[in-house]
PDB file of N, CA, C and O in Angstrom:
ATOM      1  N   MET A   1       5.949  17.662   0.629  1.00  0.00           N
ATOM      2  CA  MET A   1       5.634  16.257   0.816  1.00  0.00           C
ATOM      3  C   MET A   1       6.361  15.761   2.068  1.00  0.00           C
ATOM      4  O   MET A   1       7.548  16.029   2.253  1.00  0.00           O
ATOM      5  N   THR A   2       5.644  15.044   2.914  1.00  0.00           N
ATOM      6  CA  THR A   2       6.201  14.530   4.157  1.00  0.00           C
ATOM      7  C   THR A   2       6.347  13.020   4.071  1.00  0.00           C
ATOM      8  O   THR A   2       5.436  12.323   3.624  1.00  0.00           O
ATOM      9  N   ASP A   3       7.498  12.520   4.503  1.00  0.00           N
ATOM     10  CA  ASP A   3       7.686  11.075   4.566  1.00  0.00           C
ATOM     11  C   ASP A   3       6.923  10.526   5.765  1.00  0.00           C
ATOM     12  O   ASP A   3       6.981  11.090   6.857  1.00  0.00           O
ATOM     13  N   GLU A   4       6.224   9.447   5.560  1.00  0.00           N
ATOM     14  CA  GLU A   4       5.494   8.792   6.631  1.00  0.00           C
ATOM     15  C   GLU A   4       5.801   7.302   6.612  1.00  0.00           C
ATOM     16  O   GLU A   4       6.049   6.722   5.555  1.00  0.00           O
ATOM     17  N   TYR A   5       5.781   6.695   7.783  1.00  0.00           N
ATOM     18  CA  TYR A   5       5.977   5.269   7.874  1.00  0.00           C
ATOM     19  C   TYR A   5       5.251   4.744   9.101  1.00  0.00           C
ATOM     20  O   TYR A   5       4.947   5.496  10.027  1.00  0.00           O
ATOM     21  N   LEU A   6       4.981   3.458   9.098  1.00  0.00           N
ATOM     22  CA  LEU A   6       4.338   2.800  10.222  1.00  0.00           C
ATOM     23  C   LEU A   6       5.365   1.944  10.941  1.00  0.00           C
ATOM     24  O   LEU A   6       6.279   1.405  10.318  1.00  0.00           O
ATOM     25  N   THR A   7       5.217   1.823  12.229  1.00  0.00           N
ATOM     26  CA  THR A   7       6.126   1.027  13.036  1.00  0.00           C
ATOM     27  C   THR A   7       5.388  -0.186  13.575  1.00  0.00           C
ATOM     28  O   THR A   7       4.221  -0.096  13.956  1.00  0.00           O
ATOM     29  N   ILE A   8       6.066  -1.308  13.603  1.00  0.00           N
ATOM     30  CA  ILE A   8       5.478  -2.517  14.162  1.00  0.00           C
ATOM     31  C   ILE A   8       5.468  -2.374  15.679  1.00  0.00           C
ATOM     32  O   ILE A   8       6.487  -2.043  16.285  1.00  0.00           O
ATOM     33  N   THR A   9       4.327  -2.623  16.282  1.00  0.00           N
ATOM     34  CA  THR A   9       4.215  -2.547  17.737  1.00  0.00           C
ATOM     35  C   THR A   9       4.634  -3.872  18.353  1.00  0.00           C
ATOM     36  O   THR A   9       5.217  -4.718  17.676  1.00  0.00           O
ATOM     37  N   ASP A  10       4.345  -4.052  19.612  1.00  0.00           N
ATOM     38  CA  ASP A  10       4.709  -5.287  20.310  1.00  0.00           C
ATOM     39  C   ASP A  10       3.913  -6.493  19.829  1.00  0.00           C
ATOM     40  O   ASP A  10       4.280  -7.630  20.124  1.00  0.00           O
ATOM     41  N   LYS A  11       2.838  -6.264  19.098  1.00  0.00           N
ATOM     42  CA  LYS A  11       2.011  -7.352  18.584  1.00  0.00           C
ATOM     43  C   LYS A  11       2.656  -7.936  17.330  1.00  0.00           C
ATOM     44  O   LYS A  11       3.069  -7.195  16.438  1.00  0.00           O
ATOM     45  N   THR A  12       2.741  -9.255  17.263  1.00  0.00           N
ATOM     46  CA  THR A  12       3.290  -9.935  16.094  1.00  0.00           C
ATOM     47  C   THR A  12       2.239  -9.991  14.990  1.00  0.00           C
ATOM     48  O   THR A  12       1.074 -10.291  15.251  1.00  0.00           O
ATOM     49  N   SER A  13       2.652  -9.704  13.766  1.00  0.00           N
ATOM     50  CA  SER A  13       1.750  -9.780  12.616  1.00  0.00           C
ATOM     51  C   SER A  13       2.106 -10.999  11.784  1.00  0.00           C
ATOM     52  O   SER A  13       3.276 -11.360  11.657  1.00  0.00           O
ATOM     53  N   GLU A  14       1.083 -11.630  11.219  1.00  0.00           N
ATOM     54  CA  GLU A  14       1.294 -12.819  10.409  1.00  0.00           C
ATOM     55  C   GLU A  14       0.508 -12.722   9.113  1.00  0.00           C
ATOM     56  O   GLU A  14      -0.554 -12.102   9.052  1.00  0.00           O
ATOM     57  N   GLY A  15       1.055 -13.349   8.074  1.00  0.00           N
ATOM     58  CA  GLY A  15       0.371 -13.387   6.795  1.00  0.00           C
ATOM     59  C   GLY A  15       0.565 -14.739   6.139  1.00  0.00           C
ATOM     60  O   GLY A  15       1.534 -15.444   6.421  1.00  0.00           O
ATOM     61  N   PHE A  16      -0.363 -15.097   5.260  1.00  0.00           N
ATOM     62  CA  PHE A  16      -0.300 -16.380   4.569  1.00  0.00           C
ATOM     63  C   PHE A  16      -0.794 -16.193   3.141  1.00  0.00           C
ATOM     64  O   PHE A  16      -1.793 -15.515   2.900  1.00  0.00           O
ATOM     65  N   TYR A  17      -0.084 -16.803   2.199  1.00  0.00           N
ATOM     66  CA  TYR A  17      -0.470 -16.734   0.795  1.00  0.00           C
ATOM     67  C   TYR A  17      -0.171 -18.093   0.171  1.00  0.00           C
ATOM     68  O   TYR A  17       0.869 -18.693   0.445  1.00  0.00           O
ATOM     69  N   SER A  18      -1.075 -18.570  -0.661  1.00  0.00           N
ATOM     70  CA  SER A  18      -0.891 -19.858  -1.313  1.00  0.00           C
ATOM     71  C   SER A  18      -1.137 -19.700  -2.812  1.00  0.00           C
ATOM     72  O   SER A  18      -2.097 -19.061  -3.242  1.00  0.00           O
ATOM     73  N   GLU A  19      -0.237 -20.302  -3.593  1.00  0.00           N
ATOM     74  CA  GLU A  19      -0.385 -20.275  -5.045  1.00  0.00           C
ATOM     75  C   GLU A  19       0.292 -21.495  -5.641  1.00  0.00           C
ATOM     76  O   GLU A  19       1.437 -21.808  -5.316  1.00  0.00           O
ATOM     77  N   LYS A  20      -0.427 -22.178  -6.515  1.00  0.00           N
ATOM     78  CA  LYS A  20       0.106 -23.343  -7.223  1.00  0.00           C
ATOM     79  C   LYS A  20       0.775 -24.339  -6.274  1.00  0.00           C
ATOM     80  O   LYS A  20       1.910 -24.757  -6.504  1.00  0.00           O
ATOM     81  N   ARG A  21       0.080 -24.708  -5.228  1.00  0.00           N
ATOM     82  CA  ARG A  21       0.528 -25.675  -4.225  1.00  0.00           C
ATOM     83  C   ARG A  21       1.731 -25.202  -3.418  1.00  0.00           C
ATOM     84  O   ARG A  21       2.318 -26.001  -2.688  1.00  0.00           O
ATOM     85  N   SER A  22       2.118 -23.943  -3.520  1.00  0.00           N
ATOM     86  CA  SER A  22       3.185 -23.380  -2.700  1.00  0.00           C
ATOM     87  C   SER A  22       2.571 -22.527  -1.606  1.00  0.00           C
ATOM     88  O   SER A  22       1.580 -21.832  -1.831  1.00  0.00           O
ATOM     89  N   LYS A  23       3.161 -22.581  -0.423  1.00  0.00           N
ATOM     90  CA  LYS A  23       2.689 -21.786   0.705  1.00  0.00           C
ATOM     91  C   LYS A  23       3.747 -20.741   1.053  1.00  0.00           C
ATOM     92  O   LYS A  23       4.941 -21.037   1.089  1.00  0.00           O
ATOM     93  N   PHE A  24       3.296 -19.532   1.304  1.00  0.00           N
ATOM     94  CA  PHE A  24       4.187 -18.448   1.683  1.00  0.00           C
ATOM     95  C   PHE A  24       3.721 -17.908   3.028  1.00  0.00           C
ATOM     96  O   PHE A  24       2.586 -17.450   3.158  1.00  0.00           O
ATOM     97  N   LEU A  25       4.587 -17.963   4.018  1.00  0.00           N
ATOM     98  CA  LEU A  25       4.268 -17.473   5.354  1.00  0.00           C
ATOM     99  C   LEU A  25       5.050 -16.193   5.604  1.00  0.00           C
ATOM    100  O   LEU A  25       6.208 -16.076   5.204  1.00  0.00           O
ATOM    101  N   ALA A  26       4.415 -15.240   6.264  1.00  0.00           N
ATOM    102  CA  ALA A  26       5.083 -13.975   6.585  1.00  0.00           C
ATOM    103  C   ALA A  26       4.848 -13.649   8.051  1.00  0.00           C
ATOM    104  O   ALA A  26       3.747 -13.835   8.571  1.00  0.00           O
ATOM    105  N   PHE A  27       5.887 -13.165   8.709  1.00  0.00           N
ATOM    106  CA  PHE A  27       5.804 -12.780  10.111  1.00  0.00           C
ATOM    107  C   PHE A  27       6.521 -11.449  10.280  1.00  0.00           C
ATOM    108  O   PHE A  27       7.573 -11.225   9.683  1.00  0.00           O
ATOM    109  N   ALA A  28       5.956 -10.576  11.086  1.00  0.00           N
ATOM    110  CA  ALA A  28       6.570  -9.270  11.349  1.00  0.00           C
ATOM    111  C   ALA A  28       6.661  -9.077  12.860  1.00  0.00           C
ATOM    112  O   ALA A  28       5.667  -9.213  13.574  1.00  0.00           O
ATOM    113  N   PHE A  29       7.851  -8.762  13.333  1.00  0.00           N
ATOM    114  CA  PHE A  29       8.118  -8.579  14.753  1.00  0.00           C
ATOM    115  C   PHE A  29       8.753  -7.216  14.999  1.00  0.00           C
ATOM    116  O   PHE A  29       9.464  -6.686  14.145  1.00  0.00           O
ATOM    117  N   HIS A  30       8.493  -6.666  16.153  1.00  0.00           N
ATOM    118  CA  HIS A  30       9.213  -5.471  16.592  1.00  0.00           C
ATOM    119  C   HIS A  30      10.465  -5.969  17.310  1.00  0.00           C
ATOM    120  O   HIS A  30      10.368  -6.721  18.280  1.00  0.00           O
ATOM    121  N   VAL A  31      11.626  -5.557  16.843  1.00  0.00           N
ATOM    122  CA  VAL A  31      12.890  -5.956  17.474  1.00  0.00           C
ATOM    123  C   VAL A  31      13.727  -4.722  17.747  1.00  0.00           C
ATOM    124  O   VAL A  31      13.561  -3.681  17.112  1.00  0.00           O
ATOM    125  N   THR A  32      14.625  -4.860  18.701  1.00  0.00           N
ATOM    126  CA  THR A  32      15.487  -3.732  19.056  1.00  0.00           C
ATOM    127  C   THR A  32      16.964  -4.059  18.923  1.00  0.00           C
ATOM    128  O   THR A  32      17.813  -3.186  19.100  1.00  0.00           O
ATOM    129  N   SER A  33      17.281  -5.326  18.608  1.00  0.00           N
ATOM    130  CA  SER A  33      18.695  -5.679  18.469  1.00  0.00           C
ATOM    131  C   SER A  33      18.874  -6.775  17.418  1.00  0.00           C
ATOM    132  O   SER A  33      17.935  -7.490  17.070  1.00  0.00           O
ATOM    133  N   GLU A  34      20.070  -6.880  16.941  1.00  0.00           N
ATOM    134  CA  GLU A  34      20.408  -7.901  15.958  1.00  0.00           C
ATOM    135  C   GLU A  34      20.302  -9.301  16.561  1.00  0.00           C
ATOM    136  O   GLU A  34      19.942 -10.252  15.867  1.00  0.00           O
ATOM    137  N   GLU A  35      20.611  -9.427  17.841  1.00  0.00           N
ATOM    138  CA  GLU A  35      20.519 -10.716  18.516  1.00  0.00           C
ATOM    139  C   GLU A  35      19.076 -11.234  18.543  1.00  0.00           C
ATOM    140  O   GLU A  35      18.841 -12.431  18.380  1.00  0.00           O
ATOM    141  N   GLU A  36      18.121 -10.338  18.748  1.00  0.00           N
ATOM    142  CA  GLU A  36      16.712 -10.728  18.721  1.00  0.00           C
ATOM    143  C   GLU A  36      16.338 -11.296  17.355  1.00  0.00           C
ATOM    144  O   GLU A  36      15.652 -12.314  17.261  1.00  0.00           O
ATOM    145  N   VAL A  37      16.794 -10.632  16.311  1.00  0.00           N
ATOM    146  CA  VAL A  37      16.499 -11.078  14.942  1.00  0.00           C
ATOM    147  C   VAL A  37      17.087 -12.468  14.708  1.00  0.00           C
ATOM    148  O   VAL A  37      16.413 -13.350  14.178  1.00  0.00           O
ATOM    149  N   LYS A  38      18.321 -12.657  15.098  1.00  0.00           N
ATOM    150  CA  LYS A  38      18.977 -13.948  14.896  1.00  0.00           C
ATOM    151  C   LYS A  38      18.241 -15.062  15.632  1.00  0.00           C
ATOM    152  O   LYS A  38      18.102 -16.165  15.104  1.00  0.00           O
ATOM    153  N   GLN A  39      17.767 -14.784  16.846  1.00  0.00           N
ATOM    154  CA  GLN A  39      17.043 -15.788  17.626  1.00  0.00           C
ATOM    155  C   GLN A  39      15.700 -16.119  16.973  1.00  0.00           C
ATOM    156  O   GLN A  39      15.321 -17.287  16.889  1.00  0.00           O
ATOM    157  N   ILE A  40      14.988 -15.104  16.516  1.00  0.00           N
ATOM    158  CA  ILE A  40      13.687 -15.323  15.865  1.00  0.00           C
ATOM    159  C   ILE A  40      13.859 -16.137  14.591  1.00  0.00           C
ATOM    160  O   ILE A  40      13.112 -17.088  14.358  1.00  0.00           O
ATOM    161  N   VAL A  41      14.836 -15.776  13.762  1.00  0.00           N
ATOM    162  CA  VAL A  41      15.079 -16.513  12.513  1.00  0.00           C
ATOM    163  C   VAL A  41      15.478 -17.952  12.823  1.00  0.00           C
ATOM    164  O   VAL A  41      15.028 -18.878  12.148  1.00  0.00           O
ATOM    165  N   SER A  42      16.307 -18.145  13.823  1.00  0.00           N
ATOM    166  CA  SER A  42      16.722 -19.490  14.223  1.00  0.00           C
ATOM    167  C   SER A  42      15.524 -20.323  14.664  1.00  0.00           C
ATOM    168  O   SER A  42      15.410 -21.494  14.300  1.00  0.00           O
ATOM    169  N   ASP A  43      14.636 -19.723  15.443  1.00  0.00           N
ATOM    170  CA  ASP A  43      13.431 -20.431  15.893  1.00  0.00           C
ATOM    171  C   ASP A  43      12.551 -20.830  14.716  1.00  0.00           C
ATOM    172  O   ASP A  43      12.011 -21.936  14.693  1.00  0.00           O
ATOM    173  N   PHE A  44      12.401 -19.939  13.738  1.00  0.00           N
ATOM    174  CA  PHE A  44      11.585 -20.264  12.568  1.00  0.00           C
ATOM    175  C   PHE A  44      12.244 -21.326  11.704  1.00  0.00           C
ATOM    176  O   PHE A  44      11.550 -22.164  11.130  1.00  0.00           O
ATOM    177  N   ARG A  45      13.566 -21.312  11.599  1.00  0.00           N
ATOM    178  CA  ARG A  45      14.256 -22.358  10.839  1.00  0.00           C
ATOM    179  C   ARG A  45      14.003 -23.732  11.468  1.00  0.00           C
ATOM    180  O   ARG A  45      13.838 -24.721  10.754  1.00  0.00           O
ATOM    181  N   LYS A  46      13.974 -23.793  12.802  1.00  0.00           N
ATOM    182  CA  LYS A  46      13.702 -25.059  13.487  1.00  0.00           C
ATOM    183  C   LYS A  46      12.240 -25.469  13.321  1.00  0.00           C
ATOM    184  O   LYS A  46      11.943 -26.636  13.068  1.00  0.00           O
ATOM    185  N   LYS A  47      11.332 -24.506  13.465  1.00  0.00           N
ATOM    186  CA  LYS A  47       9.908 -24.801  13.365  1.00  0.00           C
ATOM    187  C   LYS A  47       9.518 -25.236  11.955  1.00  0.00           C
ATOM    188  O   LYS A  47       8.744 -26.178  11.785  1.00  0.00           O
ATOM    189  N   TYR A  48      10.051 -24.553  10.948  1.00  0.00           N
ATOM    190  CA  TYR A  48       9.749 -24.849   9.546  1.00  0.00           C
ATOM    191  C   TYR A  48      11.002 -25.418   8.880  1.00  0.00           C
ATOM    192  O   TYR A  48      11.504 -24.861   7.904  1.00  0.00           O
ATOM    193  N   TYR A  49      11.499 -26.532   9.417  1.00  0.00           N
ATOM    194  CA  TYR A  49      12.750 -27.133   8.961  1.00  0.00           C
ATOM    195  C   TYR A  49      12.713 -27.553   7.493  1.00  0.00           C
ATOM    196  O   TYR A  49      13.760 -27.674   6.856  1.00  0.00           O
ATOM    197  N   ASP A  50      11.519 -27.773   6.955  1.00  0.00           N
ATOM    198  CA  ASP A  50      11.421 -28.221   5.554  1.00  0.00           C
ATOM    199  C   ASP A  50      11.234 -27.057   4.581  1.00  0.00           C
ATOM    200  O   ASP A  50      11.025 -27.285   3.389  1.00  0.00           O
ATOM    201  N   ALA A  51      11.303 -25.819   5.063  1.00  0.00           N
ATOM    202  CA  ALA A  51      11.164 -24.654   4.176  1.00  0.00           C
ATOM    203  C   ALA A  51      12.393 -24.555   3.264  1.00  0.00           C
ATOM    204  O   ALA A  51      13.523 -24.797   3.689  1.00  0.00           O
ATOM    205  N   ARG A  52      12.150 -24.205   2.044  1.00  0.00           N
ATOM    206  CA  ARG A  52      13.266 -24.066   1.095  1.00  0.00           C
ATOM    207  C   ARG A  52      13.953 -22.711   1.205  1.00  0.00           C
ATOM    208  O   ARG A  52      15.135 -22.584   0.884  1.00  0.00           O
ATOM    209  N   HIS A  53      13.221 -21.704   1.654  1.00  0.00           N
ATOM    210  CA  HIS A  53      13.783 -20.362   1.790  1.00  0.00           C
ATOM    211  C   HIS A  53      13.331 -19.763   3.119  1.00  0.00           C
ATOM    212  O   HIS A  53      12.176 -19.917   3.517  1.00  0.00           O
ATOM    213  N   VAL A  54      14.234 -19.091   3.791  1.00  0.00           N
ATOM    214  CA  VAL A  54      13.896 -18.313   4.984  1.00  0.00           C
ATOM    215  C   VAL A  54      14.493 -16.930   4.746  1.00  0.00           C
ATOM    216  O   VAL A  54      15.697 -16.728   4.906  1.00  0.00           O
ATOM    217  N   CYS A  55      13.652 -15.992   4.366  1.00  0.00           N
ATOM    218  CA  CYS A  55      14.108 -14.652   4.036  1.00  0.00           C
ATOM    219  C   CYS A  55      13.790 -13.716   5.182  1.00  0.00           C
ATOM    220  O   CYS A  55      12.762 -13.869   5.842  1.00  0.00           O
ATOM    221  N   TRP A  56      14.650 -12.758   5.423  1.00  0.00           N
ATOM    222  CA  TRP A  56      14.397 -11.771   6.462  1.00  0.00           C
ATOM    223  C   TRP A  56      15.019 -10.437   6.061  1.00  0.00           C
ATOM    224  O   TRP A  56      15.952 -10.368   5.261  1.00  0.00           O
ATOM    225  N   ALA A  57      14.475  -9.403   6.639  1.00  0.00           N
ATOM    226  CA  ALA A  57      14.974  -8.056   6.343  1.00  0.00           C
ATOM    227  C   ALA A  57      14.875  -7.194   7.584  1.00  0.00           C
ATOM    228  O   ALA A  57      15.244  -6.020   7.551  1.00  0.00           O
TER     229      ALA A  57
END
């Protein structure tokens, strides 16, 4: 058995899901450093200032 995985390219991926009047937004970025991640999360916190949760991995 061989392990396989997909890598995010330079193109940003987005997803949206809605249930019971709640909206869930998902974004996937290719990053190469921790600083890039921090900047992206910071930008999303400003853009979606009323979000109750901002999760990242």
